[in-house]
N, C-alpha and C positions, 0 to 999 in steps of 0.2 A: 732449342733450335729444331725446326722440323727435319725429319729424316730426308736425306737426298732421294730424289726420284730416279728410278731406272725403268725405261720402257723398251719393249722389244716388239717389233711387228712379227708377223708370221715368217716362217723360214723362207718363203718365196719373196719376201720383201726385205728392205733394208732394216737394220736395227739402229735405233736412235738412242743414244745414251746421254744421261746427265751424270757426269763423273762422280765417283764415290766421294771425292774430297771437296765437292762443290758446297760451299756454305750458303747460308740464307742470303747474304749480300753479294754473292758472286753470280755472274751471268752464266747460264748453262751453255755448254758447248754442243753444237750440232755436229754429229759425226755421220758420215755416209760411207758405208761399205761398198766400194766400187764394184764388188763382185755380185752384189745383190740388187734387188729392185730399189730404186730411189724414191723417196717420198716427200722431199721438200718441194711442195707444189708439184710433185713428180720430178723435182729438180735434182740432178746429180752433176758431178764434174764430168765434162766431156773433153776428150783430147783435142778436138777441133774447135772448142769454144775457149778462146783466149781473150778475155776482156782486157781493156787497157788498165794497167796498174793504177791504183788511185789511193791516196791517203784518206781513209775514211774519217779520221779525226778532223782533218782539215775541211772536208766536205761538210760535216755536221756543224763545225764552227762557222763556216761561211754562211750556212743556212740560218744559224742563230743570229749572226750579225745582220743579215738581210732583213730578218723579221723585226729585229730591234730597231732597225732604221725606219720602220713604218711604211716602207714603200708598197707593201701589199694591202694596206688598209683601205685606201681610197676606192670607192666603187667604180670610178672611171678606169682605174688601172686594171681592176679585175675584169671588167667588161672587155677591155682592149685585149687582154690575154685570152679570154674565152673566144672572142671573135677570131683571133689569130689562130687558135687551135682548130676552130671550125674550118678556117681557110686551109690549114694543113690537111685535114681530112679530105676536103674537096679536091685539092690539088694533087694529092698522092694516092688516090683510089687504086690505081693500077699497081703502084709499088706495094701497097698494103696487101692486095690480092696475091701478088707474086711472092711476098714473104710467107703468106699462109700456105701457098702451094708448096714452097720449099720445105716448110716445117712439118706440115700435116697432109700434104697432097689434097688440101681442101678444095672442093669444087667452087667455081666462081659464084654460083647461086648461094651456097652456104656461107662463103666468105662475105658476100655483100649483105645478105639478110641478117646473119648472126653476129657480124662484127662491124663492117664499114658503115652501112646504113643505120645500124643500131646506135653506133656512136654519134653519127650526124643527127639523128632524130632526138636522142637524149640531150645533146648539147644545144640544139635548137630550142627544145622545150625549156632548158635552163635559162637561155638568153631571153626568151619570150616572157618568162615569169620572174626574171632577176630583180627588177625594181620592187615587185610585190614581196618577194621572199626576204629581201634585205631590209625592209622597213622595220623599225622598232615596233614591237607589239604593245598594245594597250589593253591589258586584261581588265575584267570588271573589278570594281572597288566597293568596299563597304561604306557605311555612313561615317565611320570615324575618319576615313580618308577622302571624303567627298570633295574637299577643297584641294586635294593634293594630286600630283601626277604620279601614276603608277605605270612603270614602263619596263619592258623586257628588251634589252639590246642584244643584237647578234654579234658576238665577239669570236674572232678566229682563235683556235687553240694555240697556234704558233708554228713549230716545226713538225711536220707530219711525214711519216714514212708510209708509203704505199707499196706493198709487195704483190706483184702479179703472179699469174699462174700460166702454165704452158698450154693448157687445153684450149683456152680462148685468149691468146697472149696479147691481143690488142685491147679487146673490150674489158677484160678483168683488171687491166692496169690503168688504162686511160680514162675510163668512166669514173671511177672513184677519184682519180687525180683531178678531173674537171670539177667535181664537187668540192674538193679541198681548195682549189684555186678560187672558186666562186665564193667560198666562205672567208677568203682573205688570208689563207695560210701560205707558208713557204713549204714546198713539197719536195721530198726526196723519193724518187721512184726507183724500184729495183725490178727490172724485167726478169722473166724466167730465162736462165741460161740454156735450158733444154730447147726452147724455141729459138734456135740460133739466129736464123734469118730475121725473125721479128725483133729480137733483142737488138740486132745490129741496125735495123731500120729505125727503131726508136732512138738509139744512141746517136745516130747520124742526123736524123730529121728533126726531132723535137727541139734541139738547140737553135735551129734556124728560124723557129716561129715564136718561141717563148723566151721570156726573160731568163737568161742563164744564171742569174744570181738567185732567182726565186724558185726555179724548177731545176733540180739537180738529179743527175742520173748516175746510179752505181750499178754496173754490171757485175756478174759473178754468181757464186753458189753458196754453199754452206759456210765457208770460211768468211766470206764478206758479210753474210747474214749474221753470223755469230758476232763479228766485230761491230756491226751496226747496233746490235741489241745491247752492247755494253754502254752505249751513250744515252744520255737523257734526251728523250724525245717527248713531244707533247701529245702525240696521238699515233697509234699504229693501226694500219688497216692491212690485214693479211688474208689472202685467199690461198687455200691449199688444203692439205690433209689434217685430220684431227690430231694425230700424234705430234706433228710439228706445231700445230696450233696451241697445244698445251705448253710446249716449250716457249713459244713466243709470249704466251700469257704469263708464264712464270717469270720470264725476264722482265716483262713490263711492270710487274708488281714491285720490282726493286725501286723504281722511280715513281710508283703509283700512276703510271701512264695508262690512260684509258685506251681501250682497244675495240676494234670490230674484227671479228673472226668469221670469215665466210668459209665454212668447211664443207662437209658432205655427208655421206652415209648411204644406207640402203633405202632408197625411196620406193615404197610399195605401190602397187596398183591393185585395187579390188574391182572385179567385174562381176555383175550379177546377170541373170538370164533375161532381164527386161530390156537390154540395150539393143541398138541397131548394131549387129555384130560386124558387118562390113565396114561401117564408119569407125567403130571402136578399134578394130584391128589396124586400120590405116593410121589412126591418131596415135596409138600406142607404139607401133613400129617406127613411125616417123620420129617420135620423141626419143626412142631408144637408139636408132641407127644414124641420126645426124652426128657428124664428127665421130663416126663408128663407136658411139657409146661413151666417148671421152668427155662427158658432160656431167657436172656435179648434180644436176637435177634430172638426169636421165632416169626413166623407169628402171629400177634395179631388179625387181622380181614381181610376178603376178600372183595374186591370191584369187582363186575362183573354184567353182565346182568342177568335177571331172567332165561333166557334160559340156560346160562352157569351155574347158580346156581343149576338148576334142574339136569343137567348132572353131576355136581361135587358131589352132594349129593348121587345120585344113585351109582356112581362108588365107592364113599367112603365106602358105606355099605359093598361092596364085599371086598375091600382092607383091611378094618379094621378086618373083619372076617377072612381073610387069614392071617393077621399078628398076631392077638391076640386071635383068636378062638371065639367060641360062647359066652364064659364068660370071658371077658377081665380081670376080677379080678384074675383069676387063671393063667393068663399068666406070665411067669417068666421075660418077656421083658418089663413090665411096672413098672416104679418107683412108689414111694408113695410121698404124700405131706409131706413137711418137718416137720410140727407140727400142732397141733390142731387149733391154731389161723389162720394159713393159710388155713386149711381145711374149717373152718367156713366161711371165706370170700368167698371161691369158692362155697361152698354149697349155700350161699345166692345168688350168681350169677346164679347158675343153677335153683334155685327155682323161681327167678325173671323172668327167660326166659322159664319156662316150657311150655308155650303155643306155643312156636316157635321152640322147639327142634325137629330136624329131625333125628338125630342119637345120641345114647347114653343117657345121662341124669342120669344114676345111680350113687349112691355114698354110701359109708359105713364109718361112722364116726369112728368106732372102729379100722378099718384098714387104716384110712386116705386115702381111695381110692376114686378117682373120675374117672369115665369111660371117654374115649375119646368121646367128645360131640361136635356136630355141630348144630348151631342155625341158622335158615334161616329167611329171610325177616326182618332183624334187622334195626332199625331206630336210628337216633342220640339221641333220647330221651330215649332209653333203657338204663337200669342201666349198662349193660355189656360194653357200649361204654364210660363210664365215665373215667375209669382208666385202666392202663396196667393190663391185665388179669393174667399173670404169672401162668398159669395152663392149663389143657387139655380141654379148651372150645374154640371153633372156631366159631365166628359169621360171617355171610355173609350179607353184606349190598348191596342191588341191586342198580345199577346205569345204566344209559342208554348207556354211551360210555366213552372213555378214557378222554375226556375233562371234563366230570362231575366228574370222578374219581380224576383227578388232582385238580380240584376246591375243592373237599372234603378234599384231603390230605393237600392242602395249607391253608385250614381254621383252621388246628389244629397245635399243636406244631410239630417242625421238628422231624421226627422219627430217631431212631438209624440206621435203615436200611429200605430200600424200596425194595420190591420184585415185579418184573414185569415179567409176562408170556405172550409172544406174538411172533409170527414169523415175524411181520412187522417191518422193519428197521425204518420206519417213526415214529412208536409208541415208539421204543427205543429212538430215538432222542428227541421226544416230552417230555418224562419223564426225560431224562437226562438234558435237557435245562430248563424245567419249574417247576421242583421240587427241594427241598433241603432236604438232609438226610445225616446221617453220612456215609453211604455206599449205593450203588445200586447194586443189584444182579438180573441178567436177566435169566429167565428160570430155576431157581433152588432156593433153600433156604439153608442157613447156610454155604454152601460150600465155599463161598468167604472168610470165616473166616480162612480157612486152607491154604490160599495162603500167605506165609510169606513175600512176597514182597509188599503186599497190607497193608498199615497202617489201623488199626482199631480204630475207635473212633467216638464220636457223634458230634452233632452241636446243639447249642442252649440248650434247656431243656434236650436233650439226652446226653450231655456231653461236655467236654473240653479236647482237646489234643488227642493223639493217641499212640498206641504201636503195637507190633508184629514185628518180624524180626529185621532188622536194626533200625527200628523206636523205638523199645524198648531201644536200646543202646542210640540213639539220645535223647530220652525223658529224660533220667537221666544224660545227658551230657550238660554242658555249653560250647558253642562254643566261645572260647576266641580268639579274633583277635589280631594279632601281626604284627607290621611293624619293620623290622630290617634294619637300614640304615648303610652305611659305610662312610668312610672319603675320598673317592676317589675325586680327584680334579675336574674331569669332572662332577660328580654328584653335587658337591657343586656349581660349576659354573652355571649349569642349574637351580639350585634352588635359586641362589643368588638374583633373582629378587624380592623375598619376603621381603628383608631387606630394611629398610629406608636408605637414603632418597628415597621416592617413585618417580616414573616418569612414563610418558605414555609409554616409551619404555620398562621399566621393566614390567609394567602391561600387555603389549601386548605379551611379551615373556612368562610370566607365564600363561596367558589365552590360548595361542597357545599350550603350553605343556599339559595343563589340559583339553583341549577340547576333548570331547568324539567323537570318530570316529567309524563307523561301520567296524568291522573286515572283511577281505575278506572271502567269503564263499568258503569252500572246498567240498561242496556237490557233485559236479560233477568231482572232482579230480580223484577218482578211475576210472571213466569211460574214462577220458581223457588219463590216464596212460595206461589203457588197449588198447585204440585205438592206442596210440603211439607205444606201444609194438607190436601190430598187424601189423601196417604199417612197422615198422622196420624189423620184422620177414619176412614179405612178400617181402620187398625189398632185404633182405639178401638171401632169397631162389631164387629170380629172378636173382640176381647177380651171385650166385653160378651156377645156370643153364646156364647162358650166358657164364661164364668162361669155364665150362665143355664142352659146345658145340664147343667153339673155339679151345679147345685143341684137340678135335676129328677131 
């Protein structure tokens, strides 16, 4: 039996234990030390967060009964649910914005761009492509199956659990939920209890628009999550921290439940001296300070030369003053830290870096405010480089060149995203080929996330699986392969070599039929057709001119 796992975060964070006596077939218990930083999606128990008591066993059984009834399978039912969800978004924009203001003091612009409109656009894209995505696929077939039907059907997994996160409490819960509904699953959603107002909005509003037997809501924190993980689920989609992601993964193995884990990590930025520095600074700072850095794909630290560092810092001072004024705390465009425990963690990072702060460094505990802060000449031994920052503090680590930057990145866990700023194609190629990350974004930050044709997900410690656009539908879909044979005499004759008594002749026939051959390439066929048409047209014109001249 494998040895039980015991994990601890740093002293400034919560410790998460899997009890010593937990056996291989038991569900690990998620424990939150209320005196320390909470890490379950940033989730911990809050005195003012009192979800309605619910019998989780009954909820899971209800979900199972609903799926077994077949109600979620018809495409018309799924479309109806998705259209109703879109209606919810459109009719409750102001309520959604208000909830985000209460939880994070999110500005209207960020609330709309990063959550409300993002959800509307993603769901509209799903509805626009729904008929195409749900069609059975017909892959190529070989000679031996030339008379058969070879099909891949899109089957739902069944009962799906979607666990949201507090930093983008609407988007990170409802977007994967929509993908699961589109795929025909029954969905249990668990909002983050740290985003109290948003969780309440979801619990009160979602049942008014969606089938209450097919979309079920469980509010709560670690106790409810631990209880959920004891049950057999058909798919788990979790967004949150790596430590709890490991616990979710361990619990899922008990039932061999597939998972998508959207985690995080320290996403690096490399900047060389060929860039447009004014534009680069704005793009990096915007990506870092939206939601005051409480973004899993926020730039976590910068790698650059000392010369680039000095330029970056000087331009940053002007940009931040232009964006947030002389006193950033008075700016309506800066969010606040989600709770006191997160604030205390960030305060400790600022205090530990005070000798290297180049910009910012102010904080206010009562307001849970941390000013946009830039720390320069950071080393690997500095406290700020230990864990993902998840706040408005941007360290700069000087390196000599791109090769040293790559070596630095590769010596750490694979990041969720790697940001590269350079005009040199050879540098683009170097980072593409010699680093591993969930995503790579060149000469901008965050914006790759808005491209619905790009799957989003991590690698290694930054996550398992991906979603967004069609990938959301595919994530919650089992691709069921199907071969449909007929009783045609010629097909049976071709395949008869498989029957005993065996002979060399039969073996040769079957081997010949099953041998893989390279299909002819049609790459240049359009060019050939165009050439042929051109020749034919030219000949026709020439012949017509010849006949015309003879008649004259």
